[in-house]
DOVEX-112041 format. One line per field, with one value per residue (C-alpha): x, y, z; residue number from 1. Coordinates in steps of 0.02 Angstrom, whole numbers, plus 50000, padded with zeros to 5 digits. Layout:
<atoms>
east	c(X,...) .
north	c(Y,...) .
up	c(Z,...) .
num	c(NUM,...) .
</atoms>
This chain:
<atoms>
east	c(50502,50345,50253,50146,49983,49988,50163,50142,50118,50270,50378,50318,50366,50539,50575,50489,50590,50636,50820,50780,50666,50799,50929,50810,50770,50956,50984,50838,50901,51076,51010,50903,51050,51160,51028,50999,51188,51201,51058,51140,51309,51221,51133,51296,51382,51240,51233,51423,51422,51603,51578,51565,51398,51446,51283,51373,51548,51670,51858,51999,52175,52322,52475,52641,52812,52860,52886,52738,52600,52555,52518,52405,52308,52285,52228,52101,52039,52012,51919,51809,51768,51728,51617,51550,51599,51661,51845,51957,52147,52221,52396,52441,52568,52661,52810,52921,52856,52977,53124,53067,53181,53128,53107,52988,52886,52873,52821,52680,52617,52625,52530,52389,52380,52365,52225,52129,52151,52080,51926,51967,51936,52103,52126,52282,52270,52382,52424,52556,52509,52467,52357,52255,52217,52172,52054,51976,51944,51879,51750,51700,51670,51596,51730,51706,51877,52051,52191,52372,52542,52640,52779,52956,53062,53153,53266,53218,53139,52992,52972,52962,52851,52749,52696,52552,52469,52483,52404,52264,52223,52218,52102,51998,51855,51727,51825,51916,52103,52185,52375,52450,52623,52751,52810,52778,52913,52827,52910,52996,52941,53066,53146,53264,53444,53495,53661,53672,53637,53768,53762,53689,53800,53732,53581,53698,53812,53664,53611,53786,53783,53616,53680,53834,53724,53622,53783,53839,53672,53677,53855,53793,53648,53753,53806,53625,53524,53524,53602,53436,53357,53489,53415,53267,53385,53448,53270,53225,53370,53313,53139,53215,53319,53173,53059,53177,53260,53236,53237,53424,53486,53359,53420,53599,53554,53474,53629,53746,53645,53664,53851,53872,53774,53883,54045,54015,53894,53916,54062,54201,54187,54263,54265,54142,54180,54032,54067,53886,53793,53624,53667,53654,53467,53463,53555,53437,53280,53353,53394,53223,53131,53237,53206,53019,53006,53107,52999,52836,52902,52954,52783,52690,52795,52762,52575,52578,52671,52548,52401,52484,52509,52327,52273,52383,52315,52137,52172,52254,52106,51984,52078,52081,51897,51845,51943,51883,51703,51719,51813,51726,51800,51919,52070,52040,52012,52173,52272,52206,52234,52413,52457,52389,52464,52634,52632,52578,52693,52839,52856,52804,52631,52566,52386,52339,52167,52105,52073,51926,52006,52034,52224,52299,52379,52461,52338,52409,52575,52648,52807,52974,52898,53008,52907,52993,52935,52946,52839,52713,52697,52670,52532,52447,52458,52377,52238,52204,52213,52141,52280,52423,52596,52767,52879,52859,52740,52762,52717,52848,52946,53085,52977,53024,52846,52698,52546,52368,52207,52077,51924,51749,51575,51587,51757,51936,51938,52124,52291,52390,52578,52674,52863,52922,53088,53116,53139,53047,52887,52751,52840,52705,52529,52456,52538,52481,52303,52308,52368,52232,52103,52169,52158,51980,51926,52007,51922,51752,51778,51830,51679,51566,51636,51618,51439,51403,51475,51370,51215,51252,51276,51112,51026,51097,51037,50865,50854,50914,50782,50651,50704,50704,50527,50470,50549,50471,50301,50317,50379,50246,50112,50184,50189,50018,49918,49992,49986,49803,49764,49859,49779,49604,49627,49703,49563,49431,49514,49523,49343,49255,49383,49272,49123,49216,49217,49387,49397,49368,49490,49619,49590,49621,49779,49840,49804,49909,50049,50044,50046,50187,50288,50250,50321) .
north	c(49852,49934,50052,50187,50204,50393,50395,50255,50374,50477,50321,50256,50420,50419,50238,50218,50352,50344,50314,50171,50090,50104,50024,49883,49856,49844,49718,49613,49617,49565,49417,49368,49384,49276,49141,49143,49137,48979,48901,48949,48873,48715,48705,48732,48597,48472,48501,48505,48681,48737,48913,49065,49150,49329,49367,49426,49491,49371,49406,49279,49339,49226,49238,49151,49160,49321,49484,49569,49455,49578,49709,49585,49552,49737,49770,49629,49702,49872,49789,49692,49848,49949,49813,49752,49578,49422,49385,49234,49224,49063,48989,48839,48716,48632,48513,48668,48710,48584,48688,48852,48935,48970,49154,49113,48994,49125,49256,49145,49114,49299,49344,49221,49283,49463,49412,49332,49489,49593,49481,49363,49178,49089,48922,48817,48714,48572,48529,48521,48680,48844,48916,48756,48746,48931,48918,48759,48841,48999,48900,48801,48961,49059,49193,49346,49429,49357,49465,49412,49493,49557,49433,49494,49508,49346,49276,49166,49015,49118,49200,49029,48938,49088,49144,49108,49270,49217,49047,49128,49250,49108,48999,49126,49138,49263,49294,49460,49456,49600,49610,49709,49785,49754,49927,49907,49836,49734,49693,49526,49424,49363,49196,49106,49111,48959,48901,48905,48736,48665,48519,48366,48235,48068,48063,48094,47956,47837,47889,47852,47684,47636,47684,47578,47429,47455,47459,47295,47213,47281,47216,47042,47057,47136,46973,46912,47069,47207,47370,47462,47342,47389,47564,47492,47441,47620,47689,47570,47639,47818,47775,47698,47854,47973,47876,47900,48069,48248,48308,48348,48169,48101,48222,48176,47991,48024,48111,47984,47841,47913,47936,47759,47684,47778,47733,47547,47488,47599,47562,47604,47539,47619,47790,47931,47937,47883,47800,47795,47960,47873,47846,48033,48018,47870,47970,48117,48010,47913,48074,48152,47994,47978,48159,48145,47983,48056,48213,48116,47999,48145,48227,48066,48042,48222,48201,48042,48132,48278,48157,48071,48237,48284,48115,48135,48310,48246,48099,48213,48333,48189,48116,48285,48319,48146,48160,48337,48283,48147,48252,48347,48491,48628,48541,48382,48478,48576,48418,48331,48482,48514,48330,48318,48483,48439,48270,48340,48492,48416,48555,48623,48695,48815,48874,49038,49073,49226,49209,49281,49454,49446,49425,49301,49153,48990,48846,48694,48645,48497,48511,48598,48766,48906,49064,49232,49413,49430,49277,49333,49506,49430,49318,49467,49565,49421,49409,49595,49616,49449,49425,49299,49357,49289,49177,49190,49339,49525,49562,49521,49409,49386,49278,49095,49032,49067,49128,49112,49178,49051,49128,49065,49132,49249,49320,49278,49160,49123,49107,48955,48959,48832,48822,48697,48609,48605,48769,48698,48663,48795,48861,48813,48881,48707,48685,48858,48822,48656,48739,48872,48734,48646,48810,48840,48665,48688,48857,48785,48639,48757,48868,48716,48661,48835,48845,48674,48731,48889,48788,48669,48815,48891,48723,48712,48887,48847,48687,48782,48914,48782,48692,48857,48894,48720,48739,48909,48842,48696,48803,48934,48799,48729,48903,48955,48824,48855,49042,49032,48930,49049,49200,49126,49077,49245,49339,49238,49274,49458,49472,49356,49329,49386,49284,49119,48991,48946,48776,48850,48989,48863,48757,48907,48952,48772,48782,48939,48855,48695,48785,48898,48745,48670,48822) .
up	c(46354,46424,46308,46388,46289,46294,46219,46091,45945,45993,46011,45843,45760,45840,45792,45625,45539,45356,45394,45513,45386,45250,45365,45411,45227,45186,45326,45265,45086,45141,45239,45091,44972,45084,45093,44905,44877,44982,44884,44718,44767,44823,44655,44561,44662,44640,44452,44427,44355,44336,44270,44382,44407,44457,44547,44703,44734,44815,44816,44822,44864,44820,44932,44932,45012,44923,45018,44932,44994,45132,44999,44909,45070,45106,44928,44939,45103,45020,44876,44997,45098,44943,44869,45038,44983,45068,45039,45054,45064,44995,45001,44893,44959,44815,44815,44812,44987,45060,44994,45073,45199,45377,45332,45190,45299,45436,45307,45244,45421,45462,45303,45340,45519,45457,45339,45484,45588,45446,45438,45294,45283,45259,45172,45140,44980,44922,44743,44609,44517,44602,44465,44444,44630,44638,44490,44558,44726,44643,44544,44698,44797,44649,44661,44551,44574,44602,44671,44642,44660,44513,44471,44491,44334,44308,44170,44025,44116,44177,44007,43926,44052,44109,44283,44400,44345,44162,44198,44298,44158,44032,44134,44232,44108,44174,44334,44346,44384,44478,44482,44626,44610,44745,44793,44979,45092,45227,45391,45392,45543,45668,45631,45751,45688,45591,45525,45335,45262,45147,45027,45110,45028,45097,44977,44830,44891,44903,44727,44661,44751,44674,44501,44534,44581,44423,44323,44401,44362,44184,44165,44210,44087,43948,43861,43852,43817,43690,43758,43739,43865,43994,44000,44097,44237,44254,44249,44389,44490,44457,44520,44676,44710,44678,44794,44942,44917,44860,44679,44683,44708,44583,44449,44492,44474,44304,44235,44313,44237,44062,44090,44158,44013,43889,43978,44002,43868,43714,43599,43613,43792,43948,43867,43841,43655,43546,43380,43320,43321,43340,43523,43553,43525,43643,43776,43757,43769,43915,44008,43975,44027,44184,44232,44201,44300,44443,44444,44447,44581,44692,44669,44709,44864,44916,44890,44993,45132,45125,45135,45282,45371,45344,45411,45564,45596,45580,45695,45825,45821,45837,45985,46073,46039,46099,46261,46294,46266,46398,46526,46665,46761,46706,46784,46684,46523,46544,46583,46427,46315,46373,46352,46174,46116,46191,46100,45932,45928,46024,46150,46318,46348,46480,46501,46587,46659,46754,46940,47038,47034,46845,46856,46732,46822,46761,46785,46694,46617,46525,46630,46607,46558,46622,46650,46670,46672,46483,46449,46579,46501,46329,46394,46476,46313,46219,46348,46341,46151,46094,45966,45949,46000,46036,45935,45747,45753,45729,45911,46045,45924,46051,46164,46180,46153,46042,46139,46074,46153,46208,46127,46166,46136,46285,46237,46285,46434,46441,46351,46294,46267,46163,46170,46037,46059,45870,45776,45624,45722,45702,45547,45420,45400,45422,45592,45649,45593,45684,45844,45829,45806,45961,46058,45999,46049,46219,46243,46200,46319,46460,46428,46426,46594,46668,46606,46681,46847,46841,46798,46942,47061,47002,47027,47203,47241,47174,47277,47430,47405,47380,47540,47633,47575,47627,47797,47822,47771,47891,48034,48005,48014,48175,48248,48191,48290,48465,48440,48391,48548,48660,48579,48597,48779,48823,48735,48829,48994,48957,48900,49025,49160,49304,49247,49227,49363,49436,49351,49177,49209,49267,49112,49000,49094,49077,48891,48877,48975,48873,48706,48765,48815,48645,48560) .
num	c(1,2,3,4,5,6,7,8,9,10,11,12,13,14,15,16,17,18,19,20,21,22,23,24,25,26,27,28,29,30,31,32,33,34,35,36,37,38,39,40,41,42,43,44,45,46,47,48,49,50,51,52,53,54,55,56,57,58,59,60,61,62,63,64,65,66,67,68,69,70,71,72,73,74,75,76,77,78,79,80,81,82,83,84,85,86,87,88,89,90,91,92,93,94,95,96,97,98,99,100,101,102,103,104,105,106,107,108,109,110,111,112,113,114,115,116,117,118,119,120,121,122,123,124,125,126,127,128,129,130,131,132,133,134,135,136,137,138,139,140,141,142,143,144,145,146,147,148,149,150,151,152,153,154,155,156,157,158,159,160,161,162,163,164,165,166,167,168,169,170,171,172,173,174,175,176,177,178,179,180,181,182,183,184,185,186,187,188,189,190,191,192,193,194,195,196,197,198,199,200,201,202,203,204,205,206,207,208,209,210,211,212,213,214,215,216,217,218,219,220,221,222,223,224,225,226,227,228,229,230,231,232,233,234,235,236,237,238,239,240,241,242,243,244,245,246,247,248,249,250,251,252,253,254,255,256,257,258,259,260,261,262,263,264,265,266,267,268,269,270,271,272,273,274,275,276,277,278,279,280,281,282,283,284,285,286,287,288,289,290,291,292,293,294,295,296,297,298,299,300,301,302,303,304,305,306,307,308,309,310,311,312,313,314,315,316,317,318,319,320,321,322,323,324,325,326,327,328,329,330,331,332,333,334,335,336,337,338,339,340,341,342,343,344,345,346,347,348,349,350,351,352,353,354,355,356,357,358,359,360,361,362,363,364,365,366,367,368,369,370,371,372,373,374,375,376,377,378,379,380,381,382,383,384,385,386,387,388,389,390,391,392,393,394,395,396,397,398,399,400,401,402,403,404,405,406,407,408,409,410,411,412,413,414,415,416,417,418,419,420,421,422,423,424,425,426,427,428,429,430,431,432,433,434,435,436,437,438,439,440,441,442,443,444,445,446,447,448,449,450,451,452,453,454,455,456,457,458,459,460,461,462,463,464,465,466,467,468,469,470,471,472,473,474,475,476,477,478,479,480,481,482,483,484,485,486,487,488,489,490,491,492,493,494,495,496,497,498,499,500,501,502,503,504,505,506,507,508,509,510,511,512,513,514,515,516,517,518,519) .
</atoms>
């Protein structure tokens, strides 16, 4: 900007106003506070400080599969706006997550997507206890306020064991807990129709078979071992069932083991009648131990599966990033991205990019992607609004595919559509986050390639201009010498033509002719 000396004082008065200085001071203080906050959290982490230092406001909203999670997110957004604080929305995936219905899974994904649209940072945690994971994350992020939903009235089990809100209030310490009532009725996202699932009997049949094998082994050992030692055989069978099935079959195996032990090895034999009342204590302890072992085994197996899923997601992201980093050209990047996404999410992938006129056109596909007018309109809406739409979302839920914007540093550069062949794919927050990460990596790779092409074109233009300048300089030098000779000879002829002898005049004319021929 050019400042005119005569107007410098006037410009200074118009810019350096009290309101402008106050705004600049606030911006400077905010940047300073953010930097100091990062330093404080680093210090707390390095010195293993577990308590919360409420020096700045940070809000953590806890959401679940309930219908009132949307209200919790909106309440946290209002708190964050009022306090001008950063806010995080967390969802904890426990072993019970595997038993959620498709509607509940879709509701969780829709809630996290809404939180991202409102400007929150979303995290998906894994653990056995929701309140413990929330409190651990709150201490790690130095959260000052936790927002949870009000638990629905339930019968006696919840009154005995408590709720997540109760556990948070007991372990929050200096952190404030806000409980939001669930009076609002949020829209339930679209879920593809699914046939009601009945009792899956094969795992129960396998559990009964394993208990039968344990009974046979115990029958062989019965003449040589005390009956109390035979309980170990049944506990081993319960562990085997729990390691390969869901909680239902493992509980069934625990109860069936107690019944089989009573029927075959407690006098009077081959009847459920018990002659000695001390065996009732044995049955109770055996049942409790079997249930506890089965529960721990199921949880360990779930944690192992969750760790395996995280490892596979990390490996898939690493493979995609490595291939995108070594690929040149938009066509190669799109081919690599569609192939990886189709393999990971078991579906068909289509990428849209704008043409020279700005119209969105299909550019790459994994094959078998049927595109109709509805799908095309959804992709255009996503490109224009920079928001996800399509399957499993609240916008155009009837679409066959889920469409995500390809967002780079310069804005939305395209749209990617994923049409999974399995209805359960893209039904969990982790899968949606993974797909969004894939889309972001693809967008950055495309932008990098476009910038490289623009830089190459600029380099070519610069080299062309340099060559043009060199050619003009060379040509101008070659033209300057003959023209100077012609001009000199012609000037001499004009000035002293009558006084020159014929030979000199002829020589000058020959010079003009030779230089003209040279040109």
